[in-house]
N, CA, C and O atoms as a MOPAC input file, in Angstrom:
PM7 MOZYME 1SCF
protein

 N     -9.10300 1    -9.87800 1    -1.39900 1
 C     -9.40100 1    -8.83200 1    -2.35500 1
 C    -10.49500 1    -9.26600 1    -3.29800 1
 O    -10.50700 1   -10.40400 1    -3.76900 1
 N    -11.37800 1    -8.39700 1    -3.56500 1
 C    -12.38800 1    -8.66100 1    -4.57400 1
 C    -11.75100 1    -8.59200 1    -5.96400 1
 O    -12.19400 1    -9.27500 1    -6.88800 1
 N    -10.72700 1    -7.77900 1    -6.10700 1
 C    -10.05900 1    -7.60100 1    -7.40800 1
 C     -9.42800 1    -8.89700 1    -7.88800 1
 O     -9.61500 1    -9.28500 1    -9.04200 1
 N     -8.68000 1    -9.57600 1    -7.01800 1
 C     -7.98900 1   -10.79100 1    -7.44300 1
 C     -8.71300 1   -12.06500 1    -7.02000 1
 O     -8.46700 1   -13.13300 1    -7.58100 1
 N     -9.59600 1   -11.96200 1    -6.04500 1
 C    -10.37500 1   -13.10200 1    -5.56200 1
 C     -9.49200 1   -14.28400 1    -5.16400 1
 O     -9.84100 1   -15.44400 1    -5.38300 1
 N     -8.35500 1   -13.96500 1    -4.58100 1
 C     -7.40800 1   -14.96900 1    -4.09700 1
 C     -6.83900 1   -14.49600 1    -2.76600 1
 O     -6.81700 1   -13.30100 1    -2.47200 1
 N     -6.38600 1   -15.44500 1    -1.97600 1
 C     -5.71800 1   -15.08100 1    -0.73000 1
 C     -4.44200 1   -14.32000 1    -1.05800 1
 O     -3.74100 1   -14.64200 1    -2.01700 1
 N     -4.15100 1   -13.31100 1    -0.25100 1
 C     -2.94700 1   -12.51300 1    -0.46400 1
 C     -2.40700 1   -12.08300 1     0.89100 1
 O     -3.08200 1   -12.21400 1     1.91200 1
 N     -1.20000 1   -11.57500 1     0.88900 1
 C     -0.60400 1   -11.09200 1     2.13600 1
 C      0.07300 1    -9.75800 1     1.87100 1
 O      0.47600 1    -9.46000 1     0.74600 1
 N      0.19400 1    -8.95100 1     2.93600 1
 C      0.83100 1    -7.65400 1     2.81600 1
 C      2.32200 1    -7.86400 1     2.63600 1
 O      2.97100 1    -8.49500 1     3.47100 1
 N      2.86300 1    -7.34100 1     1.55800 1
 C      4.30000 1    -7.43900 1     1.31500 1
 C      5.00200 1    -6.21800 1     1.89300 1
 O      6.01600 1    -6.34400 1     2.57900 1
 N      4.45800 1    -5.03200 1     1.61200 1
 C      5.08300 1    -3.80500 1     2.09500 1
 C      4.05100 1    -2.70100 1     2.27300 1
 O      3.01100 1    -2.67600 1     1.61400 1
 N      4.37300 1    -1.79400 1     3.18300 1
 C      3.70700 1    -0.50000 1     3.23000 1
 C      4.69700 1     0.41300 1     2.53100 1
 O      5.69700 1     0.82500 1     3.11900 1
 N      4.41600 1     0.72600 1     1.27700 1
 C      5.38100 1     1.41200 1     0.43000 1
 C      5.57600 1     2.86600 1     0.82100 1
 O      6.68900 1     3.39100 1     0.78200 1
 N      4.49100 1     3.50300 1     1.19400 1
 C      4.56300 1     4.92500 1     1.53200 1
 C      3.37100 1     5.26300 1     2.39600 1
 O      2.25100 1     4.84300 1     2.10700 1
 N      3.60100 1     6.02000 1     3.45700 1
 C      2.51700 1     6.51000 1     4.31100 1
 C      2.73400 1     8.00100 1     4.47800 1
 O      3.78100 1     8.43500 1     4.96000 1
 N      1.74700 1     8.78200 1     4.07800 1
 C      1.84900 1    10.23700 1     4.15200 1
 C      0.76600 1    10.76800 1     5.07700 1
 O     -0.42400 1    10.54900 1     4.84900 1
 N      1.19100 1    11.47200 1     6.12800 1
 C      0.25000 1    12.09400 1     7.04600 1
 C      0.01400 1    13.52600 1     6.57500 1
 O      0.95700 1    14.30300 1     6.42400 1
 N     -1.24600 1    13.86400 1     6.34800 1
 C     -1.60300 1    15.17100 1     5.79900 1
 C     -2.06100 1    16.12400 1     6.89100 1
 O     -1.65900 1    17.28700 1     6.91500 1
 N     -2.90300 1    15.63000 1     7.79700 1
 C     -3.40000 1    16.46700 1     8.88200 1
 C     -3.79000 1    15.58200 1    10.06500 1
 O     -4.12300 1    14.41200 1     9.87700 1
 N     -3.75000 1    16.13300 1    11.28700 1
 C     -4.07200 1    15.31600 1    12.46500 1
 C     -5.56500 1    14.99200 1    12.54800 1
 O     -6.39800 1    15.66500 1    11.94100 1
 N     -5.87600 1    13.96200 1    13.30400 1
 C     -7.26300 1    13.60400 1    13.59700 1
 C     -7.48800 1    13.91300 1    15.07000 1
 O     -6.70000 1    13.51000 1    15.92500 1
 N     -8.56200 1    14.62500 1    15.36000 1
 C     -8.85600 1    15.05100 1    16.71900 1
 C     -9.89500 1    14.13700 1    17.37000 1
 O    -10.58500 1    13.37800 1    16.69000 1
 N     -9.99500 1    14.22500 1    18.70900 1
 C    -10.94100 1    13.39100 1    19.44700 1
 C    -12.38000 1    13.60500 1    18.99600 1
 O    -13.19500 1    12.68500 1    19.06200 1
 N    -12.69200 1    14.79900 1    18.54500 1
 C    -14.06400 1    15.12200 1    18.14100 1
 C    -14.35600 1    14.68300 1    16.70200 1
 O    -15.36600 1    15.08200 1    16.12200 1
 N    -13.48900 1    13.88100 1    16.14200 1
 C    -13.65700 1    13.46000 1    14.74800 1
 C    -13.68300 1    11.94100 1    14.64400 1
 O    -13.18500 1    11.22100 1    15.50900 1
 N    -14.26400 1    11.50200 1    13.58900 1
 C    -14.18300 1    10.08800 1    13.26800 1
 C    -13.37800 1     9.95000 1    11.98500 1
 O    -13.28200 1    10.89000 1    11.19600 1
 N    -12.80500 1     8.77800 1    11.78600 1
 C    -12.09400 1     8.55000 1    10.53300 1
 C    -12.66600 1     7.31100 1     9.85700 1
 O    -13.14000 1     6.38500 1    10.51500 1
 N    -12.61200 1     7.31700 1     8.56700 1
 C    -12.93900 1     6.10300 1     7.83000 1
 C    -11.87500 1     5.89700 1     6.77600 1
 O    -11.21000 1     6.83200 1     6.32800 1
 N    -11.74000 1     4.65900 1     6.40300 1
 C    -10.70500 1     4.26100 1     5.46100 1
 C    -11.36400 1     3.81300 1     4.16800 1
 O    -12.33900 1     3.06100 1     4.17400 1
 N    -10.81800 1     4.28600 1     3.07300 1
 C    -11.30200 1     3.89300 1     1.75700 1
 C    -10.09000 1     3.46200 1     0.94700 1
 O     -9.03400 1     4.08800 1     1.03800 1
 N    -10.22400 1     2.41200 1     0.16100 1
 C     -9.08400 1     1.90800 1    -0.60200 1
 C     -9.52300 1     1.40900 1    -1.96900 1
 O    -10.66600 1     0.99900 1    -2.16900 1
 N     -8.58000 1     1.45800 1    -2.90300 1
 C     -8.82300 1     0.84800 1    -4.21300 1
 C     -7.50400 1     0.39000 1    -4.80300 1
 O     -6.44300 1     0.90000 1    -4.44300 1
 N     -7.57100 1    -0.56500 1    -5.70300 1
 C     -6.37700 1    -1.07400 1    -6.36900 1
 C     -5.85600 1     0.01700 1    -7.29200 1
 O     -6.59200 1     0.56000 1    -8.11700 1
 N     -4.56500 1     0.32900 1    -7.13800 1
 C     -3.96700 1     1.41300 1    -7.93200 1
 C     -2.90400 1     0.90700 1    -8.90200 1
 O     -2.28200 1     1.69800 1    -9.61000 1
 N     -2.69600 1    -0.38600 1    -8.93500 1
 C     -1.75000 1    -0.96500 1    -9.88300 1
 C     -1.67000 1    -2.46200 1    -9.67000 1
 O     -1.91700 1    -2.95700 1    -8.57000 1
 N     -1.32200 1    -3.18200 1   -10.72700 1
 C     -1.21600 1    -4.63600 1   -10.62400 1
 C     -0.10400 1    -5.13400 1   -11.52200 1
 O      0.01600 1    -4.73300 1   -12.68000 1
 N      0.71000 1    -6.01900 1   -10.96100 1
 C      1.74500 1    -6.69200 1   -11.73500 1
 C      1.24100 1    -8.07200 1   -12.10800 1
 O      0.04200 1    -8.26300 1   -12.31200 1
 N      2.14500 1    -9.03300 1   -12.19800 1
 C      1.72900 1   -10.39800 1   -12.52100 1
 C      1.34300 1   -11.18600 1   -11.28200 1
 O      0.55700 1   -12.13100 1   -11.36100 1
 N      1.90300 1   -10.79300 1   -10.11400 1
 C      1.58100 1   -11.51900 1    -8.88200 1
 C      1.41500 1   -10.59800 1    -7.67400 1
 O      1.25600 1   -11.07300 1    -6.55000 1
 N      1.45000 1    -9.28800 1    -7.89900 1
 C      1.29100 1    -8.34700 1    -6.79500 1
 C      0.30500 1    -7.25200 1    -7.17400 1
 O      0.07500 1    -6.95800 1    -8.34700 1
 N     -0.26200 1    -6.66700 1    -6.13300 1
 C     -1.26600 1    -5.62000 1    -6.30900 1
 C     -0.90000 1    -4.45700 1    -5.40000 1
 O     -0.63100 1    -4.64700 1    -4.21300 1
 N     -0.89200 1    -3.26300 1    -5.95600 1
 C     -0.69600 1    -2.06100 1    -5.14700 1
 C     -2.08000 1    -1.51800 1    -4.79900 1
 O     -2.97000 1    -1.45000 1    -5.64700 1
 N     -2.24200 1    -1.13000 1    -3.52300 1
 C     -3.52300 1    -0.60000 1    -3.06100 1
 C     -3.30600 1     0.79500 1    -2.49500 1
 O     -2.46600 1     0.99900 1    -1.61800 1
 N     -4.07400 1     1.75400 1    -3.00700 1
 C     -4.06900 1     3.11600 1    -2.48500 1
 C     -5.12500 1     3.17500 1    -1.39500 1
 O     -6.27300 1     2.78500 1    -1.60800 1
 N     -4.73000 1     3.66600 1    -0.22000 1
 C     -5.63400 1     3.74000 1     0.92100 1
 C     -5.63600 1     5.16200 1     1.45600 1
 O     -4.57900 1     5.76300 1     1.64900 1
 N     -6.82800 1     5.69700 1     1.69400 1
 C     -6.91200 1     7.05700 1     2.24400 1
 C     -7.74200 1     7.04100 1     3.52000 1
 O     -8.71500 1     6.29900 1     3.65000 1
 N     -7.32100 1     7.88700 1     4.45800 1
 C     -8.03300 1     8.04800 1     5.72000 1
 C     -8.69600 1     9.42100 1     5.69300 1
 O     -8.02700 1    10.44300 1     5.54400 1
 N     -9.99600 1     9.43200 1     5.83700 1
 C    -10.77600 1    10.66300 1     5.79600 1
 C    -11.26500 1    10.97500 1     7.21000 1
 O    -11.89500 1    10.13800 1     7.85600 1
 N    -10.96900 1    12.18800 1     7.68300 1
 C    -11.44100 1    12.63000 1     8.99700 1
 C    -12.72100 1    13.43400 1     8.80600 1
 O    -12.81800 1    14.24900 1     7.88900 1
 N    -13.69800 1    13.20300 1     9.67300 1
 C    -14.96500 1    13.93600 1     9.63200 1
 C    -15.23300 1    14.55800 1    10.99100 1
 O    -15.25500 1    13.86500 1    12.00800 1
 N    -15.43600 1    15.87100 1    11.00200 1
 C    -15.80800 1    16.57300 1    12.22000 1
 C    -17.24500 1    16.18200 1    12.54700 1
 O    -18.13800 1    16.36200 1    11.71900 1
 N    -17.47500 1    15.65100 1    13.73600 1
 C    -18.80300 1    15.14000 1    14.09200 1
 C    -19.84100 1    16.22800 1    14.35000 1
 O    -21.03800 1    15.94200 1    14.39100 1
 N    -19.39700 1    17.47300 1    14.52400 1
 C    -20.34200 1    18.57300 1    14.72900 1
 C    -20.70300 1    19.25600 1    13.41600 1
 O    -21.87000 1    19.55100 1    13.15900 1
 N    -19.68200 1    19.50500 1    12.58100 1
 C    -19.91500 1    20.24800 1    11.33300 1
 C    -20.01600 1    19.32900 1    10.11100 1
 O    -20.44900 1    19.76100 1     9.04300 1
 N    -19.62300 1    18.08400 1    10.26700 1
 C    -19.58300 1    17.08400 1     9.18900 1
 C    -18.62300 1    17.46600 1     8.06500 1
 O    -18.70400 1    16.93400 1     6.95800 1
 N    -17.71600 1    18.39300 1     8.36400 1
 C    -16.67700 1    18.76000 1     7.40400 1
 C    -15.70200 1    17.59500 1     7.28900 1
 O    -15.30600 1    17.00600 1     8.29500 1
 N    -15.31900 1    17.26700 1     6.05700 1
 C    -14.39600 1    16.15400 1     5.80700 1
 C    -13.08400 1    16.67800 1     5.25600 1
 O    -13.03900 1    17.68300 1     4.54700 1
 N    -12.01100 1    15.96700 1     5.60400 1
 C    -10.70300 1    16.31600 1     5.04700 1
 C     -9.82600 1    15.08500 1     5.04800 1
 O    -10.05200 1    14.13300 1     5.79500 1
 N     -8.82800 1    15.12600 1     4.19900 1
 C     -7.87500 1    14.03000 1     4.10700 1
 C     -6.93900 1    14.07900 1     5.30400 1
 O     -6.33200 1    15.11500 1     5.57300 1
 N     -6.81400 1    12.97000 1     6.02600 1
 C     -5.91600 1    12.89400 1     7.17700 1
 C     -4.59900 1    12.21500 1     6.79400 1
 O     -3.53200 1    12.61600 1     7.25800 1
 N     -4.67900 1    11.19000 1     5.95200 1
 C     -3.46700 1    10.46000 1     5.55600 1
 C     -3.78500 1     9.59100 1     4.34800 1
 O     -4.94500 1     9.30800 1     4.04600 1
 N     -2.73000 1     9.17900 1     3.66900 1
 C     -2.90400 1     8.19600 1     2.59800 1
 C     -1.66700 1     7.31500 1     2.54600 1
 O     -0.58800 1     7.68900 1     3.00800 1
 N     -1.85600 1     6.13700 1     1.97200 1
 C     -0.75800 1     5.17100 1     1.91400 1
 C     -0.87000 1     4.32600 1     0.65100 1
 O     -1.94600 1     4.15700 1     0.07900 1
 N      0.27500 1     3.80600 1     0.24100 1
 C      0.33400 1     2.81600 1    -0.82500 1
 C      0.86200 1     1.53500 1    -0.19200 1
 O      1.91300 1     1.54300 1     0.44800 1
 N      0.14600 1     0.44900 1    -0.36700 1
 C      0.54800 1    -0.85000 1     0.16400 1
 C      0.63100 1    -1.84800 1    -0.97900 1
 O     -0.10100 1    -1.74100 1    -1.96300 1
 N      1.52100 1    -2.81300 1    -0.84400 1
 C      1.62300 1    -3.85200 1    -1.85600 1
 C      1.25700 1    -5.19000 1    -1.23300 1
 O      1.75900 1    -5.55300 1    -0.16900 1
 N      0.38600 1    -5.90900 1    -1.90200 1
 C     -0.02600 1    -7.24600 1    -1.49600 1
 C      0.45400 1    -8.23300 1    -2.54800 1
 O      0.50500 1    -7.91300 1    -3.73600 1
 N      0.80300 1    -9.43100 1    -2.10600 1
 C      1.26000 1   -10.47500 1    -3.01800 1
 C      0.25700 1   -11.62300 1    -2.97100 1
 O     -0.19300 1   -12.02400 1    -1.89800 1
 N     -0.08100 1   -12.13600 1    -4.12300 1
 C     -1.01700 1   -13.24800 1    -4.23000 1
 C     -0.33200 1   -14.51600 1    -3.71600 1
 O      0.77500 1   -14.84200 1    -4.14500 1
 N     -0.98400 1   -15.22300 1    -2.80700 1
 C     -0.38200 1   -16.43500 1    -2.24600 1
 C     -0.23200 1   -17.53700 1    -3.28900 1
 O      0.77700 1   -18.24300 1    -3.30100 1
 N     -1.19700 1   -17.68800 1    -4.14100 1
 C     -1.21300 1   -18.77400 1    -5.12500 1
 C     -0.64700 1   -18.31200 1    -6.46600 1
 O     -1.11800 1   -18.73300 1    -7.52300 1
 N      0.36400 1   -17.44400 1    -6.41900 1
 C      0.86500 1   -16.80900 1    -7.63500 1
 C      1.58400 1   -17.76800 1    -8.58200 1
 O      1.73900 1   -17.45200 1    -9.76200 1
 N      2.02000 1   -18.91500 1    -8.10400 1
 C      2.71500 1   -19.86900 1    -8.96300 1
 C      1.76700 1   -20.84100 1    -9.65500 1
 O      2.20500 1   -21.68100 1   -10.44100 1
 N      0.49200 1   -20.73700 1    -9.37400 1
 C     -0.50700 1   -21.56700 1   -10.03200 1
 C     -0.61100 1   -21.13000 1   -11.49200 1
 O     -0.93200 1   -19.97100 1   -11.75800 1
 N     -0.34900 1   -22.02600 1   -12.44100 1
 C     -0.36900 1   -21.62800 1   -13.85600 1
 C     -1.74100 1   -21.14800 1   -14.34600 1
 O     -1.83600 1   -20.49300 1   -15.38400 1
 N     -2.79400 1   -21.47100 1   -13.60200 1
 C     -4.13700 1   -21.03500 1   -13.99400 1
 C     -4.45000 1   -19.61100 1   -13.53600 1
 O     -5.44400 1   -19.02100 1   -13.96000 1
 N     -3.59400 1   -19.06100 1   -12.66600 1
 C     -3.85300 1   -17.70900 1   -12.14700 1
 C     -3.42200 1   -16.65300 1   -13.15900 1
 O     -2.30500 1   -16.69900 1   -13.67400 1
 N     -4.29600 1   -15.71700 1   -13.43800 1
 C     -3.95200 1   -14.53100 1   -14.22500 1
 C     -4.52100 1   -13.32100 1   -13.50200 1
 O     -5.63000 1   -13.35800 1   -12.97000 1
 N     -3.74800 1   -12.26100 1   -13.49300 1
 C     -4.18100 1   -11.03400 1   -12.83600 1
 C     -5.28100 1   -10.39200 1   -13.68500 1
 O     -5.13200 1   -10.27900 1   -14.90200 1
 N     -6.37500 1    -9.97300 1   -13.06100 1
 C     -7.42000 1    -9.28000 1   -13.81200 1
 C     -6.90600 1    -7.94800 1   -14.36200 1
 O     -5.89200 1    -7.42400 1   -13.90200 1
 N     -7.60600 1    -7.42400 1   -15.32700 1
 C     -7.27300 1    -6.12300 1   -15.88900 1
 C     -7.82400 1    -5.02400 1   -14.98900 1
 O     -8.98600 1    -5.06400 1   -14.58500 1
 N     -6.98700 1    -4.05600 1   -14.68300 1
 C     -7.38700 1    -2.93400 1   -13.84500 1
 C     -7.97500 1    -1.84500 1   -14.73500 1
 O     -7.35900 1    -1.43500 1   -15.71800 1
 N     -9.17400 1    -1.38100 1   -14.38200 1
 C     -9.83100 1    -0.33200 1   -15.15200 1
 C    -10.21200 1     0.81100 1   -14.20800 1
 O    -11.28900 1     0.78900 1   -13.61100 1
 N     -9.32900 1     1.81400 1   -14.07100 1
 C     -9.67700 1     2.96200 1   -13.21400 1
 C    -10.82900 1     3.74300 1   -13.82500 1
 O    -10.92700 1     3.87800 1   -15.04500 1
 N    -11.70900 1     4.26100 1   -12.95300 1
 C    -12.90000 1     4.93200 1   -13.45700 1
 C    -12.94400 1     6.41800 1   -13.13800 1
 O    -13.13800 1     7.23100 1   -14.04200 1
 N    -12.77100 1     6.79100 1   -11.87900 1
 C    -12.88500 1     8.20400 1   -11.49700 1
 C    -11.59800 1     8.94700 1   -11.84400 1
 O    -10.57200 1     8.33300 1   -12.13600 1
 N    -11.66800 1    10.26800 1   -11.80700 1
 C    -10.47000 1    11.08400 1   -12.04500 1
 C     -9.39100 1    10.76200 1   -11.01000 1
 O     -8.20600 1    10.68800 1   -11.33500 1
 N     -9.82000 1    10.57100 1    -9.75900 1
 C     -8.88300 1    10.21400 1    -8.69300 1
 C     -8.18800 1     8.89700 1    -9.02400 1
 O     -6.96100 1     8.81600 1    -8.96200 1
 N     -8.94800 1     7.87400 1    -9.37200 1
 C     -8.37000 1     6.56900 1    -9.69600 1
 C     -7.42900 1     6.64900 1   -10.89200 1
 O     -6.33800 1     6.08100 1   -10.86300 1
 N     -7.83900 1     7.33800 1   -11.92500 1
 C     -7.01600 1     7.46400 1   -13.13700 1
 C     -5.69300 1     8.13100 1   -12.81400 1
 O     -4.63700 1     7.64700 1   -13.22000 1
 N     -5.74100 1     9.24500 1   -12.08200 1
 C     -4.52400 1     9.99600 1   -11.74000 1
 C     -3.58800 1     9.15300 1   -10.89300 1
 O     -2.38600 1     9.10900 1   -11.15700 1
 N     -4.11800 1     8.48800 1    -9.88500 1
 C     -3.26800 1     7.69400 1    -8.99900 1
 C     -2.71300 1     6.47000 1    -9.72900 1
 O     -1.54400 1     6.12500 1    -9.55000 1
 N     -3.52300 1     5.81900 1   -10.53500 1
 C     -3.06000 1     4.64300 1   -11.27500 1
 C     -1.97700 1     4.99500 1   -12.30100 1
 O     -1.11400 1     4.16800 1   -12.59400 1
 N     -2.01700 1     6.20000 1   -12.84000 1
 C     -1.00300 1     6.61900 1   -13.81600 1
 C      0.40900 1     6.57900 1   -13.23600 1
 O      1.37200 1     6.38500 1   -13.97800 1
 N      0.54600 1     6.75800 1   -11.92500 1
 C      1.86000 1     6.76900 1   -11.29200 1
 C      2.37100 1     5.40100 1   -10.87600 1
 O      3.45700 1     5.29700 1   -10.30600 1
 N      1.60400 1     4.34300 1   -11.15100 1
 C      1.96600 1     3.00900 1   -10.67900 1
 C      3.32300 1     2.53000 1   -11.20000 1
 O      4.13700 1     2.04100 1   -10.41700 1
 N      3.57500 1     2.65600 1   -12.46600 1
 C      4.83200 1     2.13000 1   -13.04100 1
 C      6.05400 1     2.75800 1   -12.36800 1
 O      7.01700 1     2.05800 1   -12.05500 1
 N      6.01800 1     4.05300 1   -12.14700 1
 C      7.14100 1     4.73500 1   -11.49600 1
 C      7.27500 1     4.29700 1   -10.03600 1
 O      8.38500 1     4.05500 1    -9.56200 1
 N      6.15000 1     4.19500 1    -9.32100 1
 C      6.19700 1     3.73800 1    -7.92200 1
 C      6.73700 1     2.31200 1    -7.84800 1
 O      7.50400 1     1.98600 1    -6.94200 1
 N      6.34900 1     1.47500 1    -8.78100 1
 C      6.82400 1     0.07800 1    -8.79500 1
 C      8.33200 1     0.03000 1    -9.01700 1
 O      9.03800 1    -0.72900 1    -8.35300 1
 N      8.81800 1     0.83400 1    -9.94300 1
 C     10.25800 1     0.90200 1   -10.21300 1
 C     11.02800 1     1.31200 1    -8.95000 1
 O     12.04600 1     0.70900 1    -8.60900 1
 N     10.53600 1     2.32900 1    -8.27600 1
 C     11.16300 1     2.80500 1    -7.04000 1
 C     11.12000 1     1.71200 1    -5.97200 1
 O     12.10700 1     1.48800 1    -5.27200 1
 N      9.98600 1     1.03500 1    -5.84500 1
 C      9.84700 1    -0.00800 1    -4.82500 1
 C     10.75900 1    -1.19900 1    -5.08800 1
 O     11.28400 1    -1.79000 1    -4.14500 1
 N     10.95400 1    -1.55900 1    -6.34600 1
 C     11.86500 1    -2.66000 1    -6.66500 1
 C     13.29900 1    -2.30400 1    -6.25200 1
 O     14.03300 1    -3.15300 1    -5.74600 1
 N     13.68800 1    -1.04700 1    -6.47300 1
 C     15.02100 1    -0.60100 1    -6.05300 1
 C     15.12100 1    -0.59500 1    -4.52500 1
 O     16.14600 1    -0.99100 1    -3.96900 1
 N     14.06800 1    -0.15200 1    -3.85000 1
 C     14.06800 1    -0.15800 1    -2.38200 1
 C     14.20700 1    -1.58200 1    -1.85400 1
 O     14.89800 1    -1.81100 1    -0.86100 1
 N     13.55200 1    -2.54300 1    -2.51500 1
 C     13.65500 1    -3.94000 1    -2.08900 1
 C     15.08300 1    -4.45500 1    -2.20000 1
 O     15.55400 1    -5.18900 1    -1.33100 1
 N     15.76800 1    -4.07200 1    -3.27000 1
 C     17.17600 1    -4.47700 1    -3.42100 1
 C     18.00500 1    -3.92200 1    -2.27200 1
 O     18.80700 1    -4.63700 1    -1.67200 1
 N     17.80600 1    -2.63800 1    -1.97000 1
 C     18.53600 1    -2.00700 1    -0.86500 1
 C     18.15600 1    -2.65600 1     0.46900 1
 O     19.00900 1    -2.88600 1     1.32500 1
 N     16.88000 1    -2.94200 1     0.62700 1
 C     16.40500 1    -3.57700 1     1.85400 1
 C     17.01700 1    -4.95500 1     2.06200 1
 O     17.31500 1    -5.33500 1     3.19500 1
 N     17.20400 1    -5.70300 1     0.99100 1
 C     17.83000 1    -7.02700 1     1.10200 1
 C     19.27300 1    -6.88200 1     1.55100 1
 O     19.74200 1    -7.66000 1     2.38200 1
 N     19.98600 1    -5.89800 1     1.01400 1
 C     21.37200 1    -5.66900 1     1.44200 1
 C     21.42000 1    -5.36200 1     2.93200 1
 O     22.27200 1    -5.88600 1     3.65000 1
 N     20.51500 1    -4.52200 1     3.39400 1
 C     20.47400 1    -4.15900 1     4.81100 1
 C     20.12000 1    -5.37800 1     5.65800 1
 O     20.75800 1    -5.64000 1     6.67800 1
 N     19.10200 1    -6.11900 1     5.23000 1
 C     18.66600 1    -7.30100 1     5.97800 1
 C     19.80200 1    -8.30700 1     6.13200 1
 O     19.93500 1    -8.94000 1     7.18000 1
 N     20.60700 1    -8.45400 1     5.10900 1
 C     21.69100 1    -9.43600 1     5.13000 1
 C     22.82400 1    -9.07900 1     6.09900 1
 O     23.60700 1    -9.95500 1     6.46700 1
 N     22.92900 1    -7.81800 1     6.51600 1
 C     24.01000 1    -7.43300 1     7.43400 1
 C     23.52600 1    -7.11000 1     8.84500 1
 O     24.33600 1    -6.81600 1     9.72400 1
 N     22.23200 1    -7.16000 1     9.06400 1
 C     21.70400 1    -6.83500 1    10.39600 1
 C     22.10500 1    -7.91800 1    11.39100 1
 O     21.91300 1    -9.11000 1    11.15400 1
 N     22.66500 1    -7.47000 1    12.50900 1
 C     23.07800 1    -8.36100 1    13.58900 1
 C     21.87100 1    -8.70300 1    14.45500 1
 O     21.08800 1    -7.81800 1    14.80000 1
 N     21.71700 1    -9.94800 1    14.80100 1
 C     20.61700 1   -10.37300 1    15.65900 1
 C     21.01400 1   -10.43100 1    17.12700 1
 O     20.16100 1   -10.44200 1    18.01400 1
 N     22.31000 1   -10.46800 1    17.36900 1
 C     22.79500 1   -10.47600 1    18.74800 1
 C     22.91500 1    -9.01600 1    19.21200 1
 O     23.56800 1    -8.21500 1    18.54500 1
 N     22.29400 1    -8.66100 1    20.34700 1
 C     22.38600 1    -7.28600 1    20.85000 1
 C     23.83800 1    -6.87200 1    21.06200 1
 O     24.69400 1    -7.70500 1    21.35900 1
 N     24.10400 1    -5.58300 1    20.90800 1
 C     25.46700 1    -5.04200 1    21.02800 1
 C     26.09900 1    -5.42900 1    22.36500 1
 O     27.26900 1    -5.80700 1    22.40500 1
 N     25.33200 1    -5.33900 1    23.47100 1
 C     25.91600 1    -5.63100 1    24.78000 1
 C     26.32800 1    -7.09800 1    24.92000 1
 O     27.17000 1    -7.42400 1    25.75600 1
 N     25.73800 1    -7.99300 1    24.10200 1
 C     26.13300 1    -9.39900 1    24.16100 1
 C     27.34400 1    -9.67300 1    23.25300 1
 O     27.96700 1   -10.73100 1    23.35400 1
 N     27.66900 1    -8.74400 1    22.38700 1
 C     28.79500 1    -8.93200 1    21.46700 1
 C     30.12400 1    -8.59600 1    22.13800 1
 O     31.18100 1    -8.93800 1    21.60900 1
 N     30.09000 1    -7.94900 1    23.26600 1
 C     31.33400 1    -7.50300 1    23.93300 1
 C     31.92900 1    -8.58400 1    24.79000 1
 O     32.96900 1    -8.37400 1    25.41500 1

């Protein structure tokens, strides 16, 4: 990331919303920006834009929120940069970060409970 200038890894795909299909006659491009930052994690808003190759009409195909975690987060010299949204789109999306983070922390708790009870031995081998 240019924002944190440190190695990071994908922690979660928090939400993926499909808005409209992409057809063979279209191309897609991906655009992303940081939409929130904690002390050691960064939320990234990513949008997929479909473009009709004949008419050049563009439309939103999908968007997602992903969370990345800084690998060197325990280094006492590391501090998260300040996020400064600029466009109306960035400002609006960044405003929802605190609520999305709260929801994601609760999902992680639930996910840990599920992970702790998942059986690794297939059902047919348990009989």
